N, C-alpha and C positions, 0 to 999 in steps of 0.2 A: 755367873751366868751371862751377864751383860758383856763381859770381856770375850767370852766364847762367841757370842753373836756378832760382835764387832770384828772378829777375826774371820769368821765363817762367811759373812756377807760379801766381802771383796773377792774371796776365792770362788764363791758360787757364781758371782756375776762374771768373773773372768772365764770360768768354764763355759757358761752359757754363750758368751761372746765368741769363744773359740769354736764351739759347736756350730753356731750360726755361720761363722766365716768358712768353716770347712764345708758345710752344706752348700753355701753359695758357690764356692769354687768347684765343688763336685757337680753342680747342676748347670754351671755355665758351659755351654757347648757351642761349638761352631757348627753352623748349618752347612750341609753339603748339598749342592744342586748338580745333578747330572742330566745333561741334555745331549741329544744326538740328531744328526741329519744325514740322510742318504739320498743322493741324486744320481741319476744316470742320464747323460745327455744323448743327443742324436747320433754321436759317434760311438755310442755304447761304452763310454768311459764312465766308470763309477767313482764318485767321491763320497767318502764317509767321514764325517767329523763327529768326534765325541769329546764333549767339554765337561770336565769335572771342576766345579767352582766351590771354593770354601768361602763362606761369608763369616766375617768376624764382626759380630754385632750386626750393623746394617751396612757394612762396607765389604767390597770384594777384597779378600785377603790373599788369595792364591788361585791360579788357574792352571789346569793341566789339559792340554789339547792334544788329541791324537787325530791326525789327518791320514787317511788311507786313500791312495789313488790307484785304482785297478784298471789296467789296460786290457782291451780285448786282444785276441790272438793276432789280429791284423797288424798291431803295432809292436809285437814282440819279435825282436830280431836277435840273432846270435851275438851281436856285439852290444846289445842293450842300449843302443843309442838313444831311444826315446826315454827309457827309464833314467839314464844318466842325465839327459837334458832336463827332465822334470826335476830331478834332485838338485841339479845346479841352479835352476831358476828359483826353486824354493829356498835354497841356501842364501841366494842373493837377496831375496825378499825379507828374510829374517836375519840379515847380517847384523842388525842392531842388537840382537839377542845372542848371537853366536859366541861372543867373547867369554861368556861365563858358563859355557857348556849347557845352556838351557835348551838347545835344539839338537836332537839326535835323530838319526836316520837308520832305517832298515830297508834293504832292497831284497825283495824276493823275486821269483821268476816272472811274475805278472804284476807286481805292485811295488809302490814306494810307500813306506809308513814313516810319518814324521811325528816325533814326540816333542812337544813344546811345554816347558815348565816356566811359568811367569809368576814371580812373587814380589818383585820390586814394583815401583810405580811405572810400569811399562804397559804399553797398549798392545792389544791382540785383536787382529781383524779376522773375522769368521766369514765363511761363504764368499770368498774372494777369488776363487780359481775357476777359470773356464778354458775351454779348448776350441780351436778351429782347425780346419784342414783345407788347404788349397793344394799345394804341391807336397807339403810336409805337415806333420802335426805341430801345432803351435800352442803353447800355453800362455794364458793371459792371467796375470795376477794384479788385482785391483788394490793399489796401496792407499786409495783415497779414504781416509777415515770419516769423511763427511758424506760419502756416497750413500744413497738410500738402498743400494743393492747389496750392501755388506752390513755385517753386525760388528760394531766396534765396542770393545770393553776394555776398561783400564783398571788395574789394581788400585784400590781405594775409591772407586766409583761407589756411590751410595745406592743400594738396592736392598729391599727386603727380599726374602726368599720368593714370595709370590710375585713381586714386581719383576724379578730377574726371569722367573719361569715364563711369565706373560710376555715379556720382551722377546725372549728366544722363541716361544711358540708362535708369535706373530711373524717371525721370520722363517717359519717352516721347520723348526726343531721340535722334537718330541722330548718331553721332560718327565722324569719319573722320580 
């Protein structure tokens, strides 16, 4: 009987350790934070940003940003010159990400939609586009990561889910 107990105990402990490890891996999950911001300027141009962030532990692991720029009828031309100009300007501002196919564009009749996927230790600047009009429509893209007017996030930045939501809410985003 003592021999049976000495063989059973290591097997029993091994089974318990395996069950605990499976339970831990099944319950470790990455938090997802989704925030968005919509603004319309005095030229009636609407900019919508939707950011999906995956937190791995307390670090940003991945960010997917969708920027939609909607032009009013006034700027819609047959040759799409303003839409093409906006697309070109945004391509140049995200040139550091373009090499890996991380930035994709869709052009519809009244809008440009930009899809940005950041998973390496790269920086993403939010709320950095504005427009002015004197003789023509001009887009301004703020590349300054230290500017108080923009939100700058980097993969591997340390945030809890609540801290990230608060940071984005303080910059005019709504988070759910």
